[in-house]
C-alpha atoms as one frame of an Amber mdcrd trajectory, in Angstrom:
protein
   4.873 -46.165 -30.002   7.874 -47.022 -27.862   7.726 -49.131 -24.707  10.277
 -47.772 -22.227  11.787 -49.131 -19.054  10.391 -47.647 -15.832  13.626 -48.424
 -13.966  17.144 -49.823 -14.113  17.182 -53.601 -14.335  17.574 -56.681 -16.503
  15.358 -58.140 -19.222  14.013 -61.495 -17.991  11.923 -62.612 -20.964  10.089
 -61.534 -24.077   6.440 -62.553 -23.727   5.533 -62.336 -27.438   7.323 -62.720
 -30.773   8.233 -59.792 -33.036   5.339 -59.220 -35.426   2.728 -60.389 -32.907
  -0.532 -58.492 -32.498  -1.021 -57.298 -28.910  -4.007 -55.815 -27.125  -3.890
 -52.814 -24.812  -2.757 -54.035 -21.391  -1.181 -57.250 -22.719   2.239 -58.202
 -21.336   4.954 -57.710 -23.961   8.064 -58.431 -21.879   9.223 -58.722 -18.275
  12.128 -56.965 -16.582  13.636 -57.487 -13.148  14.567 -54.591 -10.898  15.808
 -55.090  -7.341  14.639 -58.759  -7.395  11.098 -57.733  -8.437   9.595 -58.841
 -11.747   7.944 -55.965 -13.606   5.676 -56.783 -16.559   5.870 -54.225 -19.368
   2.448 -53.971 -20.998   1.212 -52.458 -24.238  -0.307 -49.007 -23.714  -2.401
 -49.477 -26.880  -3.297 -52.273 -29.263  -0.928 -52.842 -32.159   1.768 -55.030
 -33.686   5.223 -55.538 -32.162   7.495 -54.038 -34.832  10.740 -54.850 -33.028
  12.418 -55.503 -29.703  15.462 -53.389 -28.946  16.598 -55.596 -26.066  17.242
 -59.291 -25.477  16.789 -61.553 -22.423  19.657 -61.134 -19.969  20.464 -57.605
 -21.144  21.024 -54.899 -18.531  18.897 -51.801 -19.132  18.764 -48.238 -17.888
  15.695 -46.266 -16.816  13.748 -44.912 -19.802  15.546 -47.231 -22.284  13.472
 -48.161 -25.354  12.552 -51.836 -24.962  10.217 -52.401 -27.918   8.462 -50.530
 -30.704   4.754 -51.066 -31.458   2.895 -50.075 -34.631  -0.792 -49.153 -34.435
């Protein structure tokens, strides 16, 4: 499952490490868009396979931010 950006912005921080187990609704990373922090949460429980972004990186709407494995 891919976590995608809901808007244009910048990655502020990664909230978990790659390989971490996350629960549905758990914050995985945070982006900033128009001076507002937006937490990106897991839509289902799983393991963070990889992040495709890094803190400070500019992102576009619908960009893949992370990949979760069930």
